[in-house]
N, C-alpha and C positions, 0 to 999 in steps of 0.2 A: 353245680360248680362251687368248689370251696373257695375260701378267701385267698388261698395262695394262687389258685388258678385265675381268680378275678384280677389279682395284682399283676400277674404275668400278662394277661390280655391287655390290661390298662397300659402297662409299660410298652407292649408291642405297638399299641395304637399311638402312644406318645412318640415312639421312635419313628413311626411312619410319618406322623405329622411334622416332626422336626426335620426329617429328610426332605419332605415336600417343601417345607419353608426354606431350607437351605438351597434346594434346587431353584425355587422361585427367586431367591436372592441372587444366586449366580446368574440366572437368566436375565434378571433386571440389570445387573452390572454389565453383562455382555451387550444387552440392547442399548444401554446408556453409552458404552464405548463406541458401538457401531453408529449410534446417532451422532456422536462427536467426530468420529473418523470418516464415516461415509464411504462412498464408492471409491475404489482405487482406479488409477489410470496410469498410462505409460509416460515416462519422462526419460531424459538422457543426461548423463554426466560425462565429463571429460576423463579420458584415461590418462592423459599426460598434459603438460603445459603446452599451450599453443601461442606462438608469437603473434604480435599484432600484425594485421594485414595479410596473414597467411590464408590461403584458400582452405575451406572447411570440407572434410570428407567424412563419410560414415564410419570409417575405420578409427577415427579419433574419439568415438563415443561408445559408452556402454549403456545398455538398456536397464532401467530400474522401474519398479512399481511404487507409486506413492498415493496417499489419499488425495482424491481430487480436490477436496475442499482446502487442503493445505498447499496446493500447487499455485505459484504466482500466475496471474493472468497472462504474463509474457512468456511463460514456459513453453518450449518447443516440444510437441508431442508426436511429431511426424518428421522423420529425417529427410523427407522430400523437400522440406522447407529450407534446407541448407544448400540446395542446388545453386551453383554459381554464386555463392556467398563467401565473404572473407571476414575474419575477425577484426572488429574495429579497435580493440584494445588487447593487451596480453591477457590470455585466459589461463586460469590456474587449474591444475589437476583436481578432480573431484567437484568442480563447480557445476551447478545445474545449468544446462544450456537454455538461454532465453533470447527472445527475438531482438532485444536491444543490444545484444553482444555482437551482432553481425550486420553486414550491409551488403548490398549488391556489388558484385565485381564490375568495374567499369566495362562497358560494352563498346564494340566497334560501331561507328556511325556509317552510313552509306558512303561508299567511296574510300573508306579507310582500310588499312591492313595492319597486321601486327608485325613488328620488327624488334628483335631483341639484340642488344649489344652489351659487352662487358664494360663497365665503368670502374676506373681505378678507385679503390676505397678511400684513398687520401683526399679525394675531392670533397669528402664529407657527405656523400649520399647515404651512407649506412645509417639507418634509423631516422633520417630527416626527410627523405622523399618517399612518398607512399602512393599506392594506387589511387587514382582520382586527381592527383596533383597536376598542375601545369608547370612545365620547365622550359627555359631557353637552353638550347644545346649549342655550346661553343666548341670550336676546333681551332687549334693553333698549327700553322704551317711554317716550315722553314723556308726562307727566301731562296729563290732559284738563282743559279749562276747564269749571267747573261753576258754576251760579248760587249766589249767597250765600244763606244761610238766610233772611235778611230781604228778599230780592229786590233788594238794592242792589248791582248790578254782578255780577261773576263772580270766582271764585277758581280757582286752578290746583291740581289734584291733584298729589301728589308723583310724580316719575318713578320707574319701577320696573324691576327686573331680574327675569326669570322663567326658571326651568329649563323649557324647552319639552318636551324629551325627555331622559329619563335613560337612560344606557348604550346609545345608538344604535350600531348596527353599521355600520362603514365597509366598503364593498365595492370602492370605487375612488377613486383620487386622481388628478386630472388635472394638466396642466402650468400654470405661471403664465400667466395671460391678462390683457390690459389690461381694466380695468373701464371701462364706459361713463361718461363725464363728463356730468353733467346741465347743466353750465354755470352753476349757481347757487352753487357752493361757492368759497371763497376759494382762492388759489393754494397755500397751505400744505396745505390739506385735499386738494386734487386731487393734489398730489405724493405725499402719504402714502397715498392710496387708489388709486394708479394700477394696482396689480396684484392680481389675485384668483386663487383656486384652486378649480376645480370639484370638489366632493366629492359622491360618490354613497353614499347610505345604503340599508340594507334596513330598512324600517319597516312597522308595521301601518298600516291605512288612517287611523285616528284620529291617530297620530303624524305621518304624512305630511301630513295636513291642518294640524296645528299648525306644522310646519316651513314649509309653503307660506305660511301666514298670516304667520309671523314674517318670512319673506324679503320679503313684500310691504309690511308695515306697521311693522316694528320699525326703530328707529334704527340698531341694530347687531345682528348675529348672530355669536356667538363659540362656539368649541369648546373644551372642557376634556378633555384626555386622561385616561381612567380607567386606574389602574394594572392591569397584567395580573393576572388571578386575583381581582380585587376584584369580587364579585358584589353588593355593597351598592348599592342605589339611593338616590337623594336623598329624604330624608323629606319628606312633604307640607308640614310646617311650615317647611321650609327652601327651598321652591321659589320663593317670592316675597320679594324684598328691596326695601325703601325706606329711604332715608337717615333720614327722621324716625323710622322704626320700629326703627332699629338701637340696641339697648341693651346 
């Protein structure tokens, strides 16, 4: 083997050694990255914005893969966890779903039933009353025509406001919905009462009947939010109000 051949062999050996060293370096980098990234797992991100207190469904989320070590401990990795859950705050598109973003939807207790009615948005329920809240339900009734004591014509009884149900439990709040216009109201009234909100309550049979009656025959049905932790009901003597009786 002459000197030129020896140099060729030496260069070939050096090339092989350099290739092995480069491969070892790349392998070390890959292993280092893998050690930092670690095993991947499933997580879920929001496809669109979700308003607060809206029920959560699987269709609202998209599945993503993320390194398990980078995932927050509160991250949801199984969509079965959202069953009968609602968003506790407005959720933004692209946000990673976490357990502290949702809460249990209020449930019916024994002897309760769901009843939903439309509440005029002008009463301020939109954005202020949410599932889990307690509310007092008020209804106002126009006074009835009554015969006079001496039979000479009729007189009208005073209009009154009644507490139909005290501390009713709200279990769902729907979206703003146009109210049906009966065509008999003036333009100003139609404009004011254009939107309503469907509110679902958990009530006993008797209270559900009271609410259904009020929705059908009352001039207006309004809700009053009860302060959290306030377990005091409305006293019987304060459940009916008339202007002439106000002293």
